Steps between C-alpha positions, in 0.01 A plus 500: 500500500318638194656775289246737345457857380135522609365793703552469879122491548492178296779339704479315831760363743449191713628480859537153655613434856599159630441403862777250571276292730181492292593541133746344262606609153227291340245703696649825372493366145130425544437851635685651206299296251169615653608865499628486141165369380311769694722777360474372143122476540499878553704552184820598682856373471716368782812718513695330786453243774650579841576210738583551867589253777510710819257575780223750427423570867834581669585868509877453493501307170624677188265392219705590196269336244192659660662845499610456139151392388341804665770728355437397137127571544573844647744562213206433262676209329188290553139585571415234761646256748322166547522266802333163544360600841551813708694318774758406234579872476520592870404372846572827679146634494328799345768735628735348242253419221336843532824676402518289184137580417556874546807499276323299228192721517713811450627379160191302395662156532316189618571244771310179424444212747361224279351250748361781718348663189643840594596791273645811667347725229153413628418747784273245666784249531720707732311393812522137383875545450522623860308202639701247294830663598414491871385139471836410346679682783294321766570166336875569505483588870302185578747284308784648704317439828412141410858433392645633826248305709574183306875534546463575870285189541758282325798623702440291815447196276856523367406567137753672272382864464572514129770638275816329372647238732866542604761341275521128575131474589165511322140545609278193466122509532359296784176426311597473130165346403297789641535818292330707770748412775833661417676426831865407443815417693870504415677184385853447377564562132658185355745688275576810709517355850849338474646832381310697766622266774857547378451878526387460860789268589754743356350792693494295821863409434598867508518584130395851402198575284738630232689170497178295483367714211829453315479122545141491372583701189818303429312169518226634272221516758269789407220651705144396433466798265803390301734768636840484664522485877621800699605531863179691575294222341667235713459711815131570432436129437665404829312760703145426383307284751357292214845344448451335840138406425361785713225748418618854434336838526459720194517875458343715230761687294495706183733449205662846453546445126143397416302613804344154521422374849580146604547292814860420595596227750688618809732320736237500775353166603123467558416360845200286585269543797740288708789738428679246280604564141245367248641234268387489138664176392851375441806724497848492352639569848368462852385813691812472718728482195331806352568698817865393493539603136334838559725562802811415294389734220422780747844467658654590164277798427387820664164672481506833317414805706376842383764693312571683177650197325225264619198696376214264417681196646425534871443160660689310230822316578844541347794265515785575739853394416619245755838539672750224425713537812436508874608855591429697180326824601522408870868564570603868488820670388713617796598817312175642355246277682346411165397145401748243375430246225660179386753535220688180421637360828468825693248746635569848358366846575209575267544878528861474376394269216221730379632851578877465499776591750367855550193355675685235706854368516343155507593173665459126460487191719512127423140383450535139619685602817250779573205262454655247737592762761151657505334156512710395801432830678125472431469145631703585811281803569171309453596210728614749766156663524340437839163316481416638845548861393172639356690724258716215368194274475330763286798501261508120493129485418543742212783291358302177542183635338684636198724196461225241527266718297757521220552124510121449477380802296162343433420523873574872505304565180201300626506705822493819293213369286302390807534844659388666176204260481400596855488865395282413198257284697478762777416765241222282354372431853478873572316563173255221585424658838453839334253351253308335786502766770532826304344463155249227594577285196388177674125526556261244644568147622669400172731799520583427865583139414718602207689750717563242774624246243744748343613623842573145620696422182719811535553440872609144420752630247641747752536236770682261266733769366585633847581150621729450201677833563556404864645165397730654238617770744641268766848597619789312345728256684816675631697185585702477172615861546650434844708194410821585303509171308132511403527865400805430284326209327186707437708787358687262267172348380351844422521660157670832427176700506417372851848580633486853360154546650630406845796738473284790383266428792773491766787723383462861600830592338777297331814691409820382330820670620746602221840336490767711671742461208565286193563142605337547841458155654246597764252208524166568338335412831652817645399711197123438518309678776136389534256677730206275585150619572335481838132510591558856622646613168208364296211625716 
């Protein structure tokens, strides 16, 4: 920056914009040198050089340096603004450039495009400005189209779509000796992979994302950007398909602080024409392990719904505190019918604990004895269900589906993903038919052939996905539920979350009867009164 007391008409500012794909800083330095010489040749002094590194064609981008450069000209701090070429100023066409020209003309300032040889003070140059601005806009559109077509063509080939690889992996070019072929696939990062695999093993072992983040920070493992790990960072890493070596879809989002648009990876997997997920190289985990991890994480969180406290966070997930005892929140107080929670070795009335004796006199019951009594009652009730009774069979099937689904959460999650994929493919199939039959977008023999090829690919995806859904939806085996010994063994082998799930599914009401007096020795078995569901009660 040059400090001077010269008249604004003798001063000029330089605006340089860097395209991250085409230019580097050396290029900008060369542009600046050319412009400085041109300005000095006219006897003027360079007041300030503005450098910008954002898109000049996207409407949602906030161009702070561009706005500031225009503002100083309009404030008459300088008499002209120089750019190397007009497309370095804007790629949004004459509608955008024309506003700048009008504002400059009003105060007698000049916009100079050096390579184009344009000066906004020359009346004959305005039409040339318009043509050059529209050419720059068309070029930006064509670049976008070519980029999208190129990425679409590389998807079926299993090439990494670009962007940072997940932690533990890196992108490696398939043709390093050919600068024109930038196809790449994921390979394991020699330094990060052991740590990433440990993250996966801990998550598969049941550790929470908070616990894993704490371990990473304690052991001095930082993220790739040199920051500390957070639970959200661990969760996002585990959910992205790239961690399993699968291609992901991206969505266009806008940074609310800067207004800059960028593409963000989603948790959706890209499917090939055969309906199978497209692989883009090696992964830290297998696709099956990723589904298991995601299912474990989802079981500990809930999706936020519309509400006053969740404004702007709809669709995000928030952690849910896990119960540490079998009947917490399930068993009810026999006095106020409110929930009971574990306190020490007993279940106590939550209403009494939070609101005092005026709300409920309160009661307590031994936790271990209550757990054992309810477990025995539940197993006796399940094994007594009649497999020949259609109502009892319906209840048994619900128990089996939930139990086996909880033991194999990846199966349930894959079923959900497959159903969602069917909806997406069906929507694309309908749009294809609309383009063919309604709008006539496929003309001639070439168009007919292209339509038939796309139609066959989408139909193949639908057939594969529907077959997978049918296979994943098969009814579960009821035999272990009808044999007391097998049921008892399966219950003992289940974790606390599974047992609570089964009770919530099957208990219509579970009430604890208060003791008749201090020192009452009534067995706990006689003080718990469960009411089990029936098919009729859940219809």
